[in-house]
Every structure is written in C-alpha cells, then in structure tokens.
MDTraj code that builds the backbone (N, CA, C; nanometers):
import mdtraj as md
import numpy as np

residues = "MET HIS PHE TYR PRO PRO GLU ALA VAL ALA ARG GLY ILE GLU GLY GLU THR ILE LEU ILE LEU ARG TYR ALA ALA ASP GLY ARG LEU LEU ASP ALA ARG ILE ALA ARG SER SER GLY HIS ALA ILE LEU ASP GLN ALA ALA LEU ARG ALA VAL ARG ALA THR PRO ARG ILE ALA ASP GLY PRO ARG GLU VAL LEU PHE PRO VAL THR PHE ALA LEU HIS".split()
xyz = np.array([
    [13.1312, 5.9801, 9.5948],
    [13.0715, 6.0363, 9.7155],
    [13.1572, 6.1516, 9.7629],
    [13.0945, 6.2597, 9.7941],
    [13.1631, 6.3806, 9.8390],
    [13.2431, 6.3584, 9.9672],
    [13.1990, 6.2659, 10.0517],
    [13.2642, 6.2444, 10.1805],
    [13.3669, 6.1309, 10.1785],
    [13.3921, 6.0746, 10.0611],
    [13.4915, 5.9662, 10.0504],
    [13.6285, 6.0280, 10.0740],
    [13.6980, 5.9874, 10.1775],
    [13.8274, 6.0490, 10.2079],
    [13.9283, 6.0273, 10.0942],
    [13.9922, 6.1329, 10.0489],
    [14.0904, 6.1201, 9.9406],
    [14.1996, 6.0174, 9.9710],
    [14.2418, 6.0088, 10.0965],
    [14.3444, 5.9106, 10.1344],
    [14.2938, 5.7685, 10.1125],
    [14.1668, 5.7446, 10.1448],
    [14.1079, 5.6115, 10.1245],
    [14.0973, 5.5798, 9.9761],
    [14.0619, 5.6783, 9.8959],
    [14.0557, 5.6598, 9.7502],
    [14.1941, 5.6241, 9.6976],
    [14.2941, 5.7001, 9.7389],
    [14.4309, 5.6770, 9.6923],
    [14.4815, 5.5381, 9.7307],
    [14.4369, 5.4879, 9.8449],
    [14.4813, 5.3558, 9.8920],
    [14.3883, 5.2435, 9.8482],
    [14.2799, 5.2783, 9.7784],
    [14.1865, 5.1768, 9.7297],
    [14.1037, 5.1115, 9.8391],
    [14.0795, 5.1845, 9.9479],
    [14.0049, 5.1297, 10.0611],
    [13.8546, 5.1406, 10.0349],
    [13.7846, 5.0290, 10.0519],
    [13.6396, 5.0236, 10.0387],
    [13.5815, 4.9581, 10.1639],
    [13.4517, 4.9770, 10.1850],
    [13.3868, 4.9112, 10.2972],
    [13.2506, 4.9697, 10.3240],
    [13.1840, 4.9118, 10.4219],
    [13.0513, 4.9604, 10.4613],
    [13.0478, 4.9781, 10.6118],
    [13.0068, 5.0967, 10.6533],
    [12.9874, 5.1280, 10.7946],
    [12.8374, 5.1323, 10.8192],
    [12.7914, 5.0687, 10.9247],
    [12.6503, 5.0776, 10.9602],
    [12.6396, 5.1624, 11.0858],
    [12.5597, 5.2674, 11.0747],
    [12.5410, 5.3610, 11.1842],
    [12.4060, 5.3389, 11.2501],
    [12.3970, 5.3730, 11.3777],
    [12.2700, 5.3831, 11.4482],
    [12.2440, 5.5321, 11.4640],
    [12.1316, 5.5776, 11.4071],
    [12.0953, 5.7183, 11.4145],
    [11.9721, 5.7328, 11.5025],
    [11.9764, 5.8311, 11.5904],
    [11.8626, 5.8564, 11.6796],
    [11.8145, 5.9989, 11.6557],
    [11.6838, 6.0110, 11.6269],
    [11.6229, 6.1391, 11.5927],
    [11.5219, 6.1832, 11.6970],
    [11.5090, 6.3150, 11.7133],
    [11.4080, 6.3749, 11.8001],
    [11.2757, 6.3831, 11.7243],
    [11.1705, 6.4205, 11.7945],
    [11.0385, 6.4325, 11.7334],
    [11.0360, 6.5348, 11.6202],
    [11.1199, 6.6382, 11.6288],
    [11.1227, 6.7407, 11.5249],
    [11.2165, 6.7051, 11.4081],
    [11.2726, 6.5840, 11.4085],
    [11.3599, 6.5394, 11.3005],
    [11.5074, 6.5696, 11.3207],
    [11.5404, 6.6379, 11.4293],
    [11.6817, 6.6671, 11.4589],
    [11.7582, 6.5404, 11.4899],
    [11.8792, 6.5313, 11.4383],
    [11.9662, 6.4187, 11.4706],
    [12.0188, 6.4386, 11.6129],
    [11.9871, 6.3443, 11.7004],
    [12.0323, 6.3522, 11.8388],
    [12.1657, 6.2821, 11.8595],
    [12.1834, 6.1697, 11.7897],
    [12.3019, 6.0891, 11.8129],
    [12.3309, 6.0030, 11.6908],
    [12.4568, 5.9843, 11.6617],
    [12.5007, 5.8941, 11.5555],
    [12.6168, 5.8128, 11.6102],
    [12.6017, 5.6793, 11.6040],
    [12.7058, 5.5894, 11.6547],
    [12.7313, 5.4804, 11.5522],
    [12.8470, 5.4203, 11.5618],
    [12.8819, 5.3086, 11.4742],
    [12.8254, 5.1805, 11.5328],
    [12.7386, 5.1143, 11.4554],
    [12.6837, 4.9848, 11.4958],
    [12.7758, 4.8731, 11.4488],
    [12.8293, 4.8891, 11.3264],
    [12.9262, 4.7920, 11.2734],
    [13.0288, 4.8677, 11.1910],
    [13.1532, 4.8503, 11.2256],
    [13.2636, 4.9182, 11.1592],
    [13.2909, 4.8584, 11.0216],
    [13.3420, 4.9419, 10.9350],
    [13.3871, 4.8968, 10.8031],
    [13.5193, 4.8213, 10.8154],
    [13.5835, 4.8353, 10.9313],
    [13.7166, 4.7794, 10.9504],
    [13.8259, 4.8814, 10.9217],
    [13.7816, 5.0026, 10.8835],
    [13.8752, 5.1111, 10.8520],
    [13.8270, 5.2376, 10.9222],
    [13.9030, 5.2841, 11.0186],
    [13.8645, 5.4029, 11.0958],
    [13.8396, 5.5227, 11.0063],
    [13.9172, 5.5367, 10.9004],
    [13.9022, 5.6511, 10.8107],
    [13.7642, 5.6519, 10.7446],
    [13.7106, 5.5350, 10.7091],
    [13.5773, 5.5265, 10.6492],
    [13.4690, 5.5463, 10.7552],
    [13.4888, 5.4901, 10.8732],
    [13.3911, 5.5054, 10.9809],
    [13.3732, 5.6532, 11.0170],
    [13.4824, 5.7250, 11.0283],
    [13.4737, 5.8675, 11.0628],
    [13.4104, 5.9480, 10.9494],
    [13.4385, 5.9119, 10.8247],
    [13.3773, 5.9799, 10.7106],
    [13.2269, 5.9563, 10.7081],
    [13.1821, 5.8373, 10.7434],
    [13.0389, 5.8066, 10.7490],
    [12.9702, 5.8937, 10.8541],
    [13.0318, 5.9075, 10.9701],
    [12.9751, 5.9922, 11.0750],
    [12.9697, 6.1378, 11.0306],
    [13.0747, 6.1868, 10.9656],
    [13.0743, 6.3247, 10.9154],
    [12.9634, 6.3455, 10.8128],
    [12.9458, 6.2486, 10.7238],
    [12.8453, 6.2609, 10.6173],
    [12.7052, 6.2703, 10.6754],
    [12.6731, 6.1851, 10.7697],
    [12.5375, 6.1856, 10.8248],
    [12.5135, 6.3100, 10.9100],
    [12.6138, 6.3603, 10.9742],
    [12.5978, 6.4822, 11.0546],
    [12.5825, 6.6049, 10.9657],
    [12.6332, 6.5991, 10.8438],
    [12.6211, 6.7107, 10.7498],
    [12.4807, 6.7185, 10.6902],
    [12.4049, 6.6094, 10.6960],
    [12.2671, 6.6066, 10.6459],
    [12.1781, 6.5495, 10.7566],
    [12.1573, 6.6266, 10.8643],
    [12.0970, 6.5720, 10.9851],
    [11.9462, 6.5472, 10.9816],
    [11.8737, 6.5924, 10.8815],
    [11.7270, 6.5754, 10.8818],
    [11.6831, 6.4778, 10.7740],
    [11.6982, 6.3496, 10.8043],
    [11.6525, 6.2489, 10.7083],
    [11.5389, 6.1646, 10.7654],
    [11.4868, 6.2039, 10.8816],
    [11.3756, 6.1300, 10.9428],
    [11.2771, 6.2291, 11.0034],
    [11.1509, 6.1935, 11.0007],
    [11.0466, 6.2717, 11.0676],
    [10.9971, 6.1937, 11.1879],
    [10.9842, 6.2625, 11.2988],
    [10.9360, 6.1980, 11.4201],
    [11.0472, 6.1295, 11.4958],
    [11.0226, 6.0990, 11.6210],
    [11.1260, 6.0319, 11.7009],
    [11.1449, 5.8894, 11.6517],
    [11.2697, 5.8529, 11.6326],
    [11.2982, 5.7162, 11.5879],
    [11.4463, 5.6878, 11.5999],
    [11.4756, 5.5596, 11.5898],
    [11.6137, 5.5122, 11.5859],
    [11.6232, 5.4199, 11.4654],
    [11.7217, 5.4430, 11.3800],
    [11.7336, 5.3646, 11.2573],
    [11.8769, 5.3179, 11.2366],
    [11.8895, 5.2046, 11.1685],
    [12.0202, 5.1595, 11.1212],
    [12.0392, 5.2209, 10.9834],
    [12.1562, 5.2770, 10.9584],
    [12.1817, 5.3488, 10.8345],
    [12.3147, 5.3018, 10.7758],
    [12.3112, 5.2238, 10.6682],
    [12.4368, 5.1784, 10.6069],
    [12.4980, 5.2880, 10.5195],
    [12.6282, 5.3029, 10.5280],
    [12.7029, 5.3950, 10.4428],
    [12.8092, 5.3108, 10.3713],
    [12.7949, 5.3009, 10.2392],
    [12.8845, 5.2174, 10.1601],
    [12.9862, 5.3033, 10.0868],
    [13.1107, 5.2651, 10.0977],
    [13.2199, 5.3307, 10.0268],
    [13.2719, 5.2314, 9.9234],
    [13.2484, 5.2618, 9.7964],
    [13.2904, 5.1713, 9.6891],
    [13.3537, 5.2520, 9.5759],
    [13.4642, 5.2033, 9.5269],
    [13.5318, 5.2641, 9.4127],
    [13.4909, 5.1911, 9.2868],
    [13.4558, 5.2639, 9.1854],
    [13.4149, 5.2004, 9.0586],
    [13.5032, 5.2453, 8.9474],
])
top = md.Topology()
chain = top.add_chain()
for i, resn in enumerate(residues, 1):
    res = top.add_residue(resn, chain, resSeq=i)
    for name in ("N", "CA", "C"):
        top.add_atom(name, md.element.get_by_symbol(name[0]), res)
traj = md.Trajectory(xyz[None], top)
C-alpha cells in the first residue's frame, strides 16, 4: 500500500483502522473520523491520509464505515 508508513513497515506493525466517512450529495468527502483504532496511531493517521487523498468514493449524501487494513506479506 502506498500509504503504509515506512516506519510501521520497518517495525512490523500491522492492524486495521475503521473510519467513518461522511459524504455530501455531490460526492465530496465532508468528514473522516476514526470509528475504531488499529491500536497504533501511526496506522490510524495513515488511514486518514489515504482516504483524504482519494475523496470521491461515494455518490450522494451518505455516511459509511470504511475499513483500512495494513498487512505485511
């Protein structure tokens, strides 16, 4: 994943952050918050950065739970 923090990779940190995303009627991302932390601030912040970098993943006004998984293979 492009947004996987190099420090987390080097330390072998994995986890899943679940975000709450809120979209406007035109598909704009209005808000992104952490619904459930991965337990690692570095991964939580990377998840927020990733979703803000691709803000149009929904059409119409809505609120969705969006899991972001960080896994090393």
